[in-house]
N, C-alpha and C positions, 0 to 999 in steps of 0.2 A: 871393617875392623880387621885389617890385614897387617898392621904393625903394632908393636908394643905400646906406642904412644896412643894410637887409636883405640886399642883395647882398654887401656887405663882410663881414657876419657869416657868410654861407654860404661865401664864399671863404675866410675865416679858418679855418673848420672843415675845409675841404678842404686848404688849404696848411699848416695848423698845428693847434693845439688851443687852444680857449678856456679850458681849465683850467690853462694854463701849463706843462704837462708838455713834456718834450723830444720833438721829432718828427724822425725821420731820413728824408730822401728819398735814394734811390740811383738812379743812371742809368748807362746804357751806350750807346755809339754809335761814331761814326767821324768823322774829320776829313778833308776833301777840300781839295786845293789847286786854285786856278784862276789863270790868267794869259793874257794875249792870245796867240792863235795856238797855245795849248798845250791838250792834252786835260785834262779833269778827272781828278785822280788821288787815290785814297785813300791818304793818307800815314801816318795814325795811326789806331789805335783810341783810344777815350777812355772813361774810367770815372770817376765822381765821386760825391760825396755832400755833402749839406748837413744839418747838425744845428742845429735852431732851437728857440726858445722864444718864445711870444707873451705880451706883457704889455700892460696898459692904458697908454695914453699920457695920463697925468693932466694934463699941460700943455695938451693939445689937446681934452680933453673925454671923456665916457663912451663915445662911439662911435668913438674912434680907438685905434690900436694901434701898438706897436713890435715888430718882429720882430728878435730878437737871434739872430744866426747866424754860424757859421763854415762855410767851404766848401773842400773839398779835391778835386782831380781830377788824373788821371794820364794821360799820353800813353803809348800802348801800341804795341807792334809790331803792324802791321795783320794779320799772319798768325797768330802764336802767341799774341797778346794778352798778352804779358808786359810788365811795366812797364819802359820804356826808361830807360837811364842816359845814352846818347849817341845822336845822330842825325847821320849824315854827318860824323862826327868832332867834332861840337859837343856840349857838355854840355846835357842836357835840363833845363829848369827847369819843374817841375810847378806846379800851382795850389795855393797856400796862402793863401787869402783870409781874413784875420782882422783886423777883422770884415767881415761881409757883411750889414750891418744895413739895415732898411727902416722907413720911417714910412708908416703906412696911414691914410688919411682916407676917409670915404664918398665914392664916386664911381661913376658908372654903368659898372660892369665889363661889357664885352661878353660875352654868353653865347649859346650855341647849344644848342637842344634836339636830342638825338640819341637818339630812342627813349626809353628809360628813363634816359638819362644826361644830365647837364648838363656842357657844356664852358665853362670860363672862359678867355678869351683875353686875353693881355697882349702888346701889340706895342710895343716900346720902341726907337725910333731914338735913337742917341747921337751927339752931336757936341760936343766940348769941348776946351780946350787940352790937348795931349798932355803927360803927365809926362816924355816923352822928346823934347825939342826936337831938331830935326835938327842944329842948330849944335853941340849937346853930344854927340849920339849919331848921327853920320852913318851908321854901319854898322848901326844897330839900330832906327832910327825910320823909319816909313813916311811921316811928315809931322808938321807942327806942330799939326795938329788930329786928335784921335783920333775916328774915325768907325766905327760898328758898328751892327748891327741885331740885337736880341734878340727872339725870338719864343717865347713860352711858351703852352702849353695844359695845363690841369688838368681832369681828368675825374672826376666823382663820380656815384653813383647818386642819382636824384631821391628815391627812397624813403628812402635814408640821410639825405639833407638834410632830409626832412620829419620826421625823428625828433629826439629831444632830445640825442643824444650830442654832447659838446663837440668831438669829432674824428671824421671819417668816412674810410673807405678811399678811396684816390684813386690814379690813374695820371697820368702827365704826359708831355709831349713838349717838346723844346727845340731850337731852331735858332738858330745865330748866324752872321752874316757879319761878318768882322773883317779887319783888316790882318794881314800876316805877324806872327808872334810875335817879340818882341825877340831872344830867344835864337837864332832862325833866321838872324840876321845877313843879311837880305835888303835892308836899307836902303830906298831909295825905288823898288825894282823894282815895276813894275805887277803887280797881282794881289792875292791874299790867300787866306783860308781860309773854309770853311763847315763848321760843326759841326752834326751831325744826331744827336740822342740821344732816348732814351725811358727812362722809369723809373717808380717807384712809391713810395708812402709805406710804410715798413716798420713792423712791430710794435714794433721797438726797434733800437738800434744793433747789438745782437748778431746781427742778421740780415744785416748787411753781409758780403759774401764774406770768408772768413778771410784770403785773400791780402792784400786791401786793408786789413783791420783790422791785420794784422801790419805792413804798410808804414807805416801811420799811427803805430802804437805805437813803431816804431823811429826815426821822424823827428820827428813833432810830435804827441805823445799827447794834447795839449789839444784836438785836433780831434775827439775822440770825444764832446765835450760842447759845448753852446751857451755863449756868453759869459755871465758872471754879470750884467753890466750894460751899459748903452749906452755906446758910444764912437764917435768919428768922427775922421777920415774913413774910409771903407771902403778896404780893400785891393783891388787888382786885379792881374792878371798883369803889367801895365805898372809900377805902383808897386812891386810886390814885386821885380821885376827891377832897377829903379832902386836899391832899397835894397841889393841885392847888388852893384851896380856904380855907386857914386856918381860924379858927374862929377869929373873931375880938375882 
């Protein structure tokens, strides 16, 4: 893995599968609140999954890929880990991101050698015009610019990466620092959330916990599979909430 092309191919085998089969990642963790002069508080558990399929990006060349994926995640009671319907009297809006697609080009992916493992690190600072301008959503928008920090780590055995398999076993961690969620109705109050999760690549979607598969089947069964083709723009928690609450 000495060139950007080789690094991307190794990462693609870790994050997805070069043969185009569907790959499911599942993760679990917690969500903490922070605000000036207040203690950090664990306010939610969090559990989610991503089902993806990797295809060649023929427009960009033989070393480029498109990741076709859907992503669902659920806010949990921090004690009994049951999926929440309400929080402090407010309806909980879970994560239903369809699509959650990505374009990949060769680039020098940061890696760290950890004994016999390789860690791929992706650090993604985000800042773009918010889908929820304060003038239209004063009670649900933290600001006119959406700012967040997404930190991913994917871990694979170097021995597996040295082999020929199109997909290798992998574990992952994910941390996100973000504004308050729109449905929390915190407006422009100072503070926000930190998500701290860990997970792994499953053998198949059937390995997702039964409770979670049942919830998806009862609400959005299409999230059991990756999208059939490319579409854009991506859905986020902010655009999804806006779709449920269009401006008046």
